[in-house]
C-alpha positions as a printed NumPy array, in Angstrom:
array([[104.592, 110.089, 106.593],
       [103.238, 107.542, 103.927],
       [100.276, 105.43 , 104.736],
       [100.439, 102.027, 103.026],
       [ 97.134, 100.198, 102.895],
       [ 94.806,  97.978, 100.806],
       [ 93.14 ,  99.799,  97.882],
       [ 89.514, 100.955,  98.47 ],
       [ 86.658, 101.726,  96.001],
       [ 87.195, 105.425,  96.844],
       [ 90.603, 105.098,  95.135],
       [ 89.141, 104.275,  91.758],
       [ 89.717, 107.729,  90.258],
       [ 93.415, 107.53 ,  91.266],
       [ 93.631, 104.071,  89.725],
       [ 92.105, 105.403,  86.497],
       [ 94.819, 108.018,  86.269],
       [ 97.538, 105.49 ,  86.713],
       [ 96.063, 103.142,  84.149],
       [ 96.359, 105.936,  81.583],
       [100.134, 105.84 ,  81.89 ],
       [101.566, 104.242,  78.673],
       [102.875, 100.689,  79.261],
       [100.745,  99.97 ,  82.309],
       [ 99.458,  96.618,  80.973],
       [ 98.544,  95.28 ,  84.387],
       [ 96.009,  98.108,  84.864],
       [ 93.215,  98.022,  82.269],
       [ 92.297, 101.43 ,  81.114],
       [ 88.624, 100.866,  81.543],
       [ 86.634, 102.017,  84.656],
       [ 84.455,  98.962,  84.856],
       [ 87.532,  96.557,  84.707],
       [ 89.383,  98.663,  87.324],
       [ 86.351,  98.554,  89.614],
       [ 86.242,  94.803,  89.346],
       [ 90.046,  94.692,  90.1  ],
       [ 89.478,  96.656,  93.292],
       [ 86.583,  94.383,  94.271],
       [ 88.801,  91.305,  93.641],
       [ 91.458,  92.8  ,  95.969],
       [ 88.821,  93.576,  98.621],
       [ 87.742,  89.863,  98.528],
       [ 91.388,  88.739,  98.751],
       [ 92.075,  90.742, 101.823],
       [ 88.765,  89.501, 103.397],
       [ 89.853,  85.964, 102.636],
       [ 86.71 ,  85.259, 100.626],
       [ 88.49 ,  83.241,  97.878],
       [ 89.017,  79.482,  97.96 ],
       [ 91.962,  79.175,  95.467],
       [ 95.27 ,  81.021,  95.57 ],
       [ 95.068,  82.053,  91.959],
       [ 92.023,  84.082,  92.744],
       [ 93.847,  86.238,  95.248],
       [ 95.208,  89.573,  94.011],
       [ 96.247,  92.011,  96.706],
       [ 96.487,  95.719,  95.67 ],
       [ 98.092,  98.301,  97.768],
       [ 98.127, 102.13 ,  97.656],
       [100.698, 104.699,  98.987],
       [ 98.683, 107.666, 100.489],
       [100.159, 110.922, 101.701],
       [ 99.157, 111.094, 105.42 ],
       [ 98.492, 114.893, 105.385],
       [ 96.812, 115.397, 101.994],
       [ 95.201, 111.892, 101.662],
       [ 96.215, 111.85 ,  98.055],
       [ 97.257, 108.571,  96.525],
       [100.803, 108.689,  95.001],
       [101.274, 105.061,  93.964],
       [100.008, 101.528,  93.724],
       [101.297,  97.998,  93.516],
       [ 99.901,  94.475,  93.555],
       [100.861,  90.879,  94.339],
       [ 99.097,  87.861,  92.877],
       [ 99.178,  84.804,  95.093],
       [ 99.581,  82.328,  92.195],
       [100.258,  82.984,  88.567],
       [100.067,  79.871,  86.403],
       [ 97.574,  76.995,  86.592],
       [ 96.357,  74.102,  84.467],
       [ 93.542,  76.366,  83.108],
       [ 95.608,  79.571,  82.936],
       [ 99.295,  78.674,  82.381],
       [102.084,  81.137,  82.901],
       [103.652,  81.461,  79.315],
       [107.204,  82.593,  78.671],
       [110.001,  82.447,  76.071],
       [113.105,  80.54 ,  77.31 ],
       [116.065,  82.427,  75.904],
       [118.92 ,  80.169,  74.788],
       [121.806,  79.666,  72.345],
       [122.449,  76.973,  69.705],
       [125.873,  76.483,  68.213],
       [126.281,  75.564,  64.638],
       [129.645,  74.454,  63.039],
       [130.797,  73.213,  59.604],
       [134.07 ,  71.36 ,  59.325],
       [133.869,  71.617,  55.555],
       [134.188,  75.404,  55.488],
       [135.649,  75.651,  59.071],
       [132.992,  78.178,  59.993],
       [130.639,  78.309,  63.01 ],
       [127.946,  80.459,  64.47 ],
       [126.221,  80.815,  67.837],
       [122.524,  81.651,  67.226],
       [120.198,  83.118,  69.919],
       [116.962,  81.238,  70.348],
       [113.48 ,  81.636,  71.814],
       [111.299,  78.741,  72.811],
       [107.78 ,  78.957,  74.11 ],
       [107.197,  77.323,  77.483],
       [104.285,  76.947,  79.851],
       [104.158,  76.661,  83.683],
       [100.944,  75.129,  85.145],
       [102.067,  75.308,  88.765],
       [103.272,  78.876,  88.817],
       [104.767,  81.3  ,  91.374],
       [103.52 ,  84.264,  93.305],
       [103.683,  87.376,  91.019],
       [104.567,  90.949,  91.663],
       [103.011,  93.5  ,  89.474],
       [101.168,  96.773,  88.986],
       [103.755,  99.064,  90.311],
       [102.906, 102.603,  89.342],
       [104.06 , 105.914,  90.825],
       [102.633, 109.329,  90.157],
       [105.167, 110.869,  87.744],
       [105.434, 114.057,  89.986],
       [106.573, 112.049,  93.006],
       [108.92 , 109.446,  91.413],
       [111.953, 111.283,  92.8  ],
       [110.368, 112.393,  96.104],
       [112.606, 112.174,  99.21 ],
       [109.766, 110.183, 100.82 ],
       [110.636, 107.382,  98.338],
       [107.046, 106.484,  97.334],
       [108.307, 103.91 ,  94.809],
       [110.462, 101.969,  97.219],
       [107.791, 101.925,  99.89 ],
       [104.798, 100.932,  97.817],
       [107.009,  98.194,  96.237],
       [108.407,  96.861,  99.514],
       [105.142,  96.858, 101.444],
       [104.125,  93.763,  99.469],
       [107.067,  91.835, 100.921],
       [106.113,  92.76 , 104.45 ],
       [102.466,  91.598, 103.715],
       [103.801,  88.297, 102.182],
       [106.064,  87.698, 105.263],
       [103.04 ,  88.304, 107.61 ],
       [100.856,  85.907, 105.615],
       [103.307,  83.437, 104.273],
       [100.689,  80.691, 103.971],
       [ 98.79 ,  82.563, 101.158],
       [101.756,  82.481,  98.795],
       [103.976,  80.099,  96.818],
       [107.588,  79.316,  97.423],
       [108.857,  81.283,  94.471],
       [108.176,  84.87 ,  93.267],
       [108.299,  86.371,  89.847],
       [108.318,  89.921,  88.594],
       [107.681,  90.523,  84.904],
       [109.366,  93.85 ,  83.768],
       [108.583,  96.004,  80.786],
       [111.226,  96.223,  77.972],
       [112.119,  99.264,  75.934],
       [109.248, 100.265,  73.638],
       [109.494, 102.063,  70.342],
       [108.417, 105.679,  69.764],
       [104.835, 104.642,  69.066],
       [104.73 , 102.685,  72.331],
       [104.728,  99.307,  70.641],
       [106.781,  96.234,  71.372],
       [109.331,  95.49 ,  68.629],
       [109.279,  91.826,  69.577],
       [105.502,  91.65 ,  69.321],
       [105.65 ,  93.22 ,  65.836],
       [108.334,  90.664,  64.857],
       [106.57 ,  87.47 ,  66.201],
       [103.249,  87.967,  67.941],
       [101.511,  89.923,  65.194],
       [102.739,  87.492,  62.497],
       [101.275,  84.442,  64.275],
       [ 98.032,  85.913,  65.705],
       [ 97.117,  88.747,  63.18 ],
       [ 96.402,  91.017,  66.2  ],
       [ 98.069,  94.072,  67.488],
       [ 99.624,  94.057,  70.958],
       [ 96.564,  95.755,  72.731],
       [ 94.012,  93.318,  71.209],
       [ 96.187,  90.342,  72.207],
       [ 96.778,  91.725,  75.692],
       [ 93.031,  92.244,  76.251],
       [ 92.177,  88.748,  75.028],
       [ 94.958,  87.313,  77.268],
       [ 93.164,  88.654,  80.281],
       [ 90.174,  86.42 ,  79.492],
       [ 91.602,  83.328,  77.718],
       [ 95.164,  82.394,  76.903],
       [ 94.336,  79.466,  74.602],
       [ 95.322,  81.381,  71.48 ],
       [ 98.924,  81.595,  72.736],
       [ 99.396,  77.846,  72.785],
       [ 97.364,  77.268,  69.621],
       [ 98.962,  79.984,  67.432],
       [102.464,  80.706,  68.628],
       [105.259,  78.593,  67.126],
       [106.196,  75.571,  69.249],
       [109.726,  75.042,  68.067],
       [112.82 ,  77.208,  68.386],
       [112.807,  80.715,  67.012],
       [116.17 ,  81.967,  65.814],
       [116.62 ,  85.544,  66.863],
       [119.008,  86.119,  63.949],
       [115.889,  86.223,  61.751],
       [114.393,  89.075,  63.781],
       [114.765,  92.757,  63.058],
       [117.663,  94.392,  65.124],
       [115.303,  96.431,  67.376],
       [113.275,  93.252,  68.291],
       [116.402,  91.255,  68.835],
       [117.958,  93.915,  71.063],
       [114.879,  94.339,  73.168],
       [114.986,  90.714,  74.467],
       [115.649,  90.551,  78.205],
       [116.173,  94.341,  78.443],
       [114.298,  96.748,  80.666],
       [112.896, 100.08 ,  79.508],
       [113.759, 103.443,  81.121],
       [110.619, 103.408,  83.289],
       [111.482, 100.059,  84.698],
       [115.181, 100.492,  85.492],
       [114.286, 101.578,  89.069],
       [112.197,  98.495,  89.791],
       [114.895,  96.341,  88.204],
       [117.491,  97.801,  90.521],
       [115.316,  97.483,  93.676],
       [114.529,  93.867,  93.019],
       [118.022,  92.681,  92.095],
       [119.214,  94.446,  95.319],
       [117.068,  92.145,  97.509],
       [117.748,  88.81 ,  95.733],
       [115.885,  88.6  ,  92.317],
       [117.684,  87.201,  89.385],
       [117.116,  87.023,  85.66 ],
       [117.227,  83.432,  84.523],
       [116.702,  83.689,  80.751],
       [112.941,  83.83 ,  80.752],
       [111.114,  86.697,  78.975],
       [107.534,  87.697,  78.255],
       [106.423,  86.055,  74.909],
       [104.58 ,  89.316,  73.942],
       [107.177,  91.916,  74.488],
       [110.465,  90.217,  75.495],
       [110.6  ,  91.989,  78.964],
       [112.759,  90.034,  81.496],
       [111.185,  87.837,  84.2  ],
       [112.995,  88.109,  87.464],
       [112.791,  85.164,  89.907],
       [113.486,  84.66 ,  93.623],
       [112.855,  82.018,  96.214],
       [110.563,  83.835,  98.643],
       [112.355,  82.68 , 101.757],
       [115.764,  83.931, 100.345],
       [114.632,  87.518,  99.834],
       [116.921,  89.652, 101.949],
       [114.106,  91.876, 103.229],
       [112.532,  89.027, 105.138],
       [115.605,  88.507, 107.281],
       [115.277,  92.117, 108.629],
       [111.661,  91.929, 109.727],
       [111.027,  91.879, 113.467],
       [108.284,  92.535, 116.026],
       [109.002,  95.691, 117.99 ],
       [107.853,  97.672, 120.991],
       [107.269, 101.394, 120.201],
       [108.787, 104.113, 122.223],
       [108.36 , 107.951, 121.628],
       [111.608, 109.869, 122.118],
       [113.863, 112.276, 120.31 ],
       [116.073, 110.441, 117.858],
       [119.37 , 111.659, 116.669],
       [119.512, 109.423, 113.67 ],
       [117.278, 106.803, 112.206],
       [116.568, 104.372, 109.358],
       [113.717, 104.562, 106.95 ],
       [111.307, 101.522, 107.07 ],
       [107.907, 100.274, 107.04 ],
       [105.988,  99.669, 110.297],
       [103.066,  97.297, 110.225],
       [100.399,  98.497, 112.734],
       [ 99.353,  95.227, 114.111],
       [ 96.85 ,  96.82 , 116.522],
       [ 94.759,  97.79 , 113.635],
       [ 91.998,  95.359, 112.625],
       [ 92.88 ,  95.467, 108.953],
       [ 96.355,  95.487, 107.298],
       [ 97.806,  98.937, 107.769],
       [101.365, 100.231, 107.528],
       [103.271, 103.447, 107.546],
       [106.582, 104.551, 106.124],
       [108.604, 106.347, 108.877],
       [112.081, 106.881, 110.099],
       [112.994, 105.2  , 113.329],
       [115.865, 104.152, 115.545],
       [115.924, 100.422, 116.263],
       [117.628,  99.112, 119.523],
       [117.208,  95.323, 119.83 ],
       [113.383,  94.881, 120.003],
       [112.449,  98.459, 120.656],
       [111.745, 101.05 , 117.852],
       [112.099, 104.662, 118.824],
       [109.97 , 107.222, 116.9  ],
       [109.788, 110.996, 117.468],
       [106.69 , 112.159, 119.353],
       [105.106, 113.853, 116.416],
       [105.19 , 110.627, 114.343],
       [103.797, 108.619, 117.231],
       [100.976, 111.081, 117.733],
       [100.178, 110.972, 113.945],
       [100.032, 107.182, 113.968],
       [ 97.848, 107.09 , 117.086],
       [ 95.464, 109.492, 115.217],
       [ 95.472, 107.122, 112.371],
       [ 94.628, 104.012, 114.36 ],
       [ 92.502, 105.65 , 116.996],
       [ 94.327, 104.284, 120.049],
       [ 97.742, 104.271, 121.814],
       [100.604, 102.974, 119.708],
       [102.38 , 100.025, 121.529],
       [103.67 ,  97.362, 119.137],
       [104.261,  96.778, 115.502],
       [106.328,  94.809, 112.94 ],
       [109.299,  96.714, 111.536],
       [111.043,  96.22 , 108.11 ],
       [113.913,  98.652, 107.28 ],
       [113.945,  99.638, 103.638],
       [117.261, 101.429, 103.397]])
């Protein structure tokens, strides 16, 4: 059984290990910053913030028996405001044709855009490398628990949701697109720019080119990385497109990774969520899903296999006893979201 819960300060060491994984830009590889991130999440769950852009909810997937954290994920209530816009490159095409020489070309283009009334953002999905292919499906569960939380607290979030995915990186772990564009216009390496972006995004608007950039001028590796996902991100891309996310031609202005979008109320997972009464019995077959333990005073969920019959969810006796040990009382009701 996997326990899916908000991150606690006791999880700092686990988060530090995840932050060391190459390409984990949403997790700063600094203990002090990670501690502040956990504290921000704690304030968000406690509803201490007054503006949606302050809310960042971080979850962890914990093994019930060993209490070891196997993965983490986060959702930011609002990404993109007047003071901190959401920047992106809009990918397009421009056709050129000469009647004189009877020759034409279609050129790929990139154009910097900014959204000051942004969407809810998914991010920070990291799984312990040793458990990425576990039959318990840690990745799917820690990713999908965010959708269950959003559904239960719809008023915290925007009407649209975005997920920014990592593109292929070169052998040095660098972004070919950043080397082709970002470095030339900022005189910073990727890591310097990313660190500065966490504090102030003004330099993007001030230094990046404001007109169209023709991708035919870029090196082949930079051009080929635009809108593509890297090998570590293919699983997340597959999960998100399965439930209704789409690529609409927007990419990260730093690395060219694709931005996937969805209307929150159209995400297919939401249509499967229902309140259930729990019954302990032997089950012959079942479906894997996430059960929100609504009897618990704080947000708490578990990944289990159950058999759903109308508004009743049947779980085997061992699972029920384990959950009752977790919440300290008899298990009666919950909110169920199948994940397979």
